[in-house]
C-alpha positions in Angstrom: 11.7 -96.4 -35.3 9.6 -94.7 -32.6 11.4 -93.2 -29.7 10.1 -94.1 -26.3 9.0 -91.2 -24.1 11.0 -91.2 -20.9 8.8 -90.7 -17.8 10.4 -88.1 -15.5 10.0 -88.3 -11.8 8.8 -85.1 -10.0 11.7 -83.3 -8.4 10.4 -80.5 -6.2 8.3 -81.1 -3.1 5.4 -79.2 -4.7 5.6 -81.5 -7.8 5.7 -84.6 -5.6 2.5 -83.4 -3.8 0.7 -82.9 -7.1 1.9 -86.3 -8.4 0.6 -88.0 -5.2 -2.8 -86.2 -5.7 -3.0 -87.6 -9.2 -2.4 -91.1 -8.0 -5.0 -90.8 -5.3 -7.6 -89.5 -7.8 -6.8 -92.3 -10.2 -7.7 -94.9 -7.6 -10.6 -93.3 -5.9 -13.3 -94.5 -8.2 -12.6 -98.2 -7.5 -12.6 -97.4 -3.7 -15.9 -95.6 -4.0 -17.5 -98.4 -6.0 -16.4 -101.0 -3.5 -17.8 -99.0 -0.7 -21.2 -98.4 -2.5 -21.5 -102.2 -3.2 -20.7 -103.0 0.4 -23.4 -100.6 1.6 -26.0 -102.1 -0.8 -25.1 -105.6 0.5 -25.4 -104.3 4.1 -28.9 -103.0 3.4 -29.9 -106.3 1.8 -28.7 -108.3 4.8 -30.5 -105.9 7.2 -33.8 -106.6 5.3 -33.1 -110.4 5.4 -32.6 -110.1 9.2 -35.9 -108.3 9.7 -37.7 -110.9 7.6 -36.2 -113.7 9.5 -37.2 -112.2 12.8 -40.7 -111.6 11.5 -41.0 -115.3 10.5 -39.8 -116.5 13.8 -42.3 -114.2 15.6 -45.2 -115.5 13.5 -44.3 -119.1 14.4 -44.2 -118.1 18.1 -47.6 -116.4 17.8 -49.0 -119.5 16.1 -47.8 -121.8 18.8 -49.3 -119.4 21.4 -52.7 -119.8 19.7 -52.4 -123.6 19.9 -51.7 -124.0 16.2 -49.1 -126.8 15.6 -48.8 -126.9 11.8 -45.1 -125.9 11.9 -42.7 -128.7 12.9 -40.0 -128.5 15.5 -37.5 -128.7 12.8 -39.1 -125.7 10.9 -39.1 -123.7 14.1 -35.5 -124.5 14.9 -34.5 -123.5 11.3 -36.3 -120.2 11.7 -34.5 -119.4 15.0 -31.2 -120.4 13.5 -31.9 -118.1 10.5 -32.5 -115.3 12.9 -29.1 -115.8 14.4 -27.5 -116.2 10.9 -29.0 -113.1 9.3 -28.4 -111.0 12.4 -24.7 -111.9 12.4 -24.6 -111.3 8.6 -26.2 -107.9 9.0 -23.7 -106.8 11.6 -20.8 -108.1 9.6 -21.7 -106.5 6.3 -22.5 -103.2 8.1 -19.1 -103.3 9.7 -17.4 -104.1 6.4 -19.3 -101.3 4.6 -18.2 -98.8 7.3 -14.6 -99.9 6.9 -14.7 -99.4 3.2 -16.3 -96.0 3.5 -13.6 -94.9 5.8 -11.0 -96.3 3.4 -12.2 -94.0 0.6 -9.6 -91.2 0.6 -10.8 -87.6 1.2 -10.0 -85.6 -1.9 -11.5 -82.3 -1.2 -9.5 -79.1 -0.8 -12.2 -76.4 -0.3 -11.2 -75.7 3.3 -7.4 -76.1 2.7 -7.6 -73.6 -0.2 -9.4 -71.1 2.1 -6.9 -71.6 5.0 -3.8 -71.5 2.8 -3.5 -67.8 2.2 -4.4 -67.0 5.8 -1.6 -69.1 7.3 0.7 -68.1 4.5 0.7 -64.5 5.9 2.4 -65.9 9.0 5.3 -67.1 6.9 6.1 -64.3 4.4 7.7 -65.4 1.2 7.1 -69.1 1.9 5.3 -71.0 -1.0 2.0 -72.6 0.2 0.3 -75.6 -1.3 -3.3 -76.7 -0.5 -3.7 -80.4 -0.8 -5.7 -83.4 0.4 -2.8 -85.8 0.6 -0.1 -85.9 3.3 3.2 -85.2 1.6 6.2 -87.4 2.1 9.3 -85.8 3.6 11.7 -84.8 0.8 15.1 -86.3 0.6 16.8 -83.0 -0.1 16.3 -79.3 0.7 15.6 -78.4 -2.9 12.5 -76.1 -3.1 12.4 -75.5 0.6 10.9 -73.9 2.6 7.4 -75.0 1.7 4.1 -75.1 3.7 1.6 -77.8 2.8 -2.0 -77.2 4.1 -3.5 -80.7 4.2 -7.3 -81.0 4.4 -8.6 -83.9 6.5 -12.2 -83.1 7.1 -14.5 -80.4 5.6 -18.1 -79.7 6.4 -20.1 -77.0 4.5 -23.4 -75.8 6.0 -26.3 -74.3 4.1 -25.4 -70.7 5.0 -22.1 -71.0 3.1 -19.7 -71.5 6.0 -17.0 -74.2 6.2 -15.6 -76.0 9.2 -13.3 -79.0 9.6 -9.7 -80.0 10.2 -6.5 -79.2 8.4 -2.9 -80.0 9.1 0.0 -77.7 8.4 3.2 -79.5 7.3 6.0 -77.0 7.2 9.2 -78.3 5.4 12.2 -76.1 6.0 15.9 -76.1 6.8 17.6 -75.2 10.1 17.9 -71.6 9.1 14.2 -71.1 8.8 12.1 -70.3 11.9 9.4 -72.6 13.2 5.7 -71.5 12.7 4.2 -69.7 15.6 0.7 -70.9 16.6 0.0 -67.5 18.1 0.5 -65.9 14.7 -1.9 -68.3 13.1 -4.5 -67.5 15.7 -4.0 -63.7 15.0 -4.3 -64.3 11.2 -7.6 -66.1 11.6 -9.0 -63.5 13.9 -8.0 -60.7 11.6 -9.7 -62.5 8.7 -12.9 -63.0 10.8 -12.5 -66.8 10.8 -12.8 -69.0 13.9 -10.5 -71.6 15.4 -11.4 -74.1 18.0 -7.9 -75.2 18.7 -4.3 -75.5 17.4 -2.4 -78.6 18.3 1.3 -79.1 17.8 2.0 -82.6 16.4 5.8 -82.4 16.8 8.9 -81.6 14.9 11.1 -84.0 12.9 14.6 -83.8 11.5 15.3 -85.9 8.4 18.9 -85.2 7.3 19.0 -81.4 6.6 15.2 -81.2 6.3 13.1 -80.0 9.3 9.4 -80.8 9.5 6.9 -79.0 11.8 3.3 -80.2 12.0 0.3 -78.3 13.4 -3.3 -79.4 13.4 -6.0 -76.7 13.1 -9.6 -77.4 14.2 -11.4 -74.7 12.1 -14.7 -73.6 13.5 -15.7 -71.1 10.9 -14.3 -70.1 7.5 -15.7 -69.3 4.1 -14.7 -69.1 0.4 -14.6 -65.9 -1.7 -17.7 -67.2 -3.5 -19.3 -69.8 -1.2 -21.8 -72.4 -2.3 -25.3 -71.2 -1.4 -28.3 -73.5 -1.9 -30.9 -70.9 -1.0 -32.2 -68.4 -3.5 -30.9 -64.9 -2.7 -34.1 -62.8 -2.3 -35.6 -60.0 -0.3 -35.2 -62.0 2.9 -31.4 -61.6 2.5 -31.9 -57.9 1.9 -33.9 -57.6 5.1 -31.3 -59.5 7.1 -28.5 -57.2 5.8 -30.6 -54.1 6.5 -31.2 -55.1 10.1 -27.4 -55.8 10.5 -26.6 -52.4 8.9 -28.9 -50.6 11.3 -27.5 -52.3 14.3 -23.9 -51.7 13.1 -24.6 -48.0 12.6 -25.8 -47.7 16.2 -22.9 -49.7 17.7 -20.3 -47.6 15.8 -21.9 -44.2 16.5 -19.4 -42.3 18.8 -22.1 -41.6 21.4 -21.8 -42.5 25.1 -24.1 -45.5 25.7 -25.5 -44.4 29.1 -28.5 -46.4 30.2 -29.7 -47.2 26.7 -26.7 -49.3 25.6 -28.7 -52.3 24.7 -30.1 -52.2 21.2 -33.9 -52.8 21.1 -36.2 -53.5 18.3 -39.7 -52.2 17.6 -42.7 -54.5 17.4 -42.6 -54.6 13.6 -38.9 -55.2 13.6 -38.1 -52.3 11.3 -36.8 -49.8 13.8 -33.9 -50.2 16.2 -33.1 -48.1 19.2 -29.9 -47.6 21.2 -27.4 -44.9 22.4 -30.0 -42.2 21.8 -30.6 -43.1 18.2 -33.6 -44.6 16.4 -32.7 -46.2 13.1 -35.6 -47.3 10.8 -35.2 -49.7 7.9 -36.7 -48.2 4.8 -36.4 -51.4 2.7 -34.2 -53.6 0.6 -33.9 -54.6 -3.0 -32.1 -57.5 -4.7 -31.1 -57.6 -8.3 -29.2 -60.5 -10.0 -26.2 -59.6 -12.1 -25.9 -61.3 -15.5 -23.8 -64.5 -15.2 -20.0 -64.0 -15.4 -17.5 -66.2 -17.1 -15.9 -67.1 -13.8 -18.9 -69.1 -12.7 -19.7 -66.8 -9.8 -23.3 -65.8 -9.1 -23.6 -62.2 -8.1 -26.4 -60.1 -6.7 -26.6 -56.4 -6.0 -28.4 -55.7 -2.7 -29.5 -52.2 -1.9 -30.6 -51.4 1.7 -31.7 -48.0 3.0 -32.3 -46.6 6.5 -33.1 -43.4 8.2 -32.1 -42.3 11.7 -33.0 -39.6 14.2 -32.0 -38.6 17.8 -34.2 -39.7 20.7 -32.4 -37.9 23.5 -33.4 -34.5 24.6 -30.8 -31.7 24.4 -27.4 -31.6 22.7 -25.8 -34.4 24.7 -24.7 -37.3 22.5 -25.3 -35.5 19.2 -23.5 -36.5 16.0 -21.8 -33.9 13.9 -21.0 -34.3 10.2 -17.6 -35.8 10.9 -19.1 -38.3 13.3 -21.7 -39.4 10.8 -19.1 -39.8 8.1 -16.9 -41.9 10.3 -19.8 -44.0 11.4 -20.9 -44.7 7.9 -17.3 -45.6 7.0 -17.1 -48.0 9.9 -20.3 -49.7 8.7 -18.8 -50.0 5.2 -15.5 -51.5 6.5 -17.3 -53.9 8.8 -19.1 -55.5 5.9 -16.4 -55.6 3.2 -15.4 -59.2 2.6 -17.8 -60.7 5.1 -20.0 -63.7 4.7 -23.8 -63.0 4.8 -25.5 -66.3 5.7 -27.6 -67.7 2.8 -26.5 -64.9 0.5 -22.8 -64.9 -0.1 -19.6 -62.9 0.5 -19.6 -59.2 0.0 -17.2 -58.3 -2.8 -18.0 -54.5 -2.9 -19.7 -51.9 -0.7 -20.8 -48.5 -1.9 -22.8 -45.7 -0.3 -25.7 -43.9 -1.9 -28.3 -41.3 -1.0 -31.8 -42.8 -1.1 -34.2 -40.8 -3.3 -37.1 -39.2 -1.5 -40.5 -40.5 -2.6 -42.0 -37.0 -2.6 -41.6 -33.5 -1.2 -43.3 -34.5 2.1 -40.4 -36.9 2.9 -37.8 -34.1 2.2 -39.8 -31.7 4.4 -39.9 -34.3 7.2 -36.1 -34.8 7.0 -35.6 -31.1 7.2 -38.0 -30.4 10.0 -37.6 -33.5 12.2 -33.9 -34.1 11.8 -34.4 -37.4 10.0 -31.4 -38.4 7.8 -31.5 -41.2 5.3 -28.6 -43.3 4.0 -28.2 -46.3 1.7 -25.6 -49.0 1.1 -25.2 -51.0 -2.1 -23.6 -54.5 -1.7 -22.3 -56.8 -4.4 -22.7 -60.3 -3.0 -20.9 -63.3 -4.6 -21.8 -67.0 -4.3 -22.0 -70.2 -6.3 -24.9 -72.5 -6.9 -24.6 -76.2 -6.0 
């Protein structure tokens, strides 16, 4: 005799969230199909409405030319059909919009990016990224827990994300409330942008406390963002210009009157703070595909720099140069390069001279060359 398998209910809050996600995913196909069918019907009725209007216009034009082949009944029917199809088009469009809004959002891309950032503000608290609003638990078992609930997520072509998430913090009376200022600081330190943080209140359900914050995220990105564009020499040129500008900005030289960075006519040389930085070029090499599904490219950029001020004022010594190069390296580590990806690794290298003439020029004119090698991670659509 077969033994029936007993279905166990999820006990912890994290398990309840996962179970609710599974239920939503199981029902989403039917909701999407209904919305698609309603949209198709709305398009059909819109076409019918245009055709009815065109027929009525043709009859009007015929009457205006003195042609009386159509009867009054036919004309009245045409006008009535215009009203009928117009109302149908409006109604089916409204129904299609309602069904589209009823399709639950099941993405977690933004929530998964935000979760570790806000998790830093509550050390030791488990964080769950989800697309479903969790129900308040009936007991304090498994608390505290922070649920990052994604509501809206938009991804642009450059790889950046924006949208809205809610933070649902389930705790007991002994745990402190989340501080919005700490969340803002965590975003700023990560290089992400927030438009606003809105408190949605606090609730007490028995011994369980619930704090809810809504984050309007202006700018965030994944460790390997989805990039539609092909990573090529244009990306290398973009990075090279940024490196040259960052080198000037971080050089410990008084800005004086030449604080603003200017660019040469060909765009390959930048000037500022008594320095001229010329881009020598960039190279992109695709790394063989990895098992993690991440697309990686190695981007090499090189530049040379020289002083433009006369005299010894504002000169860089060896220590200054080392610190400036280190600042450039640190400023790029982990950053999103639009249309390329996120920089996983940064290394410095010394560009090889093309010939002896280049080496002589560097020695006689005080021209120094440097190179940076970036490993850039992304995913294809």
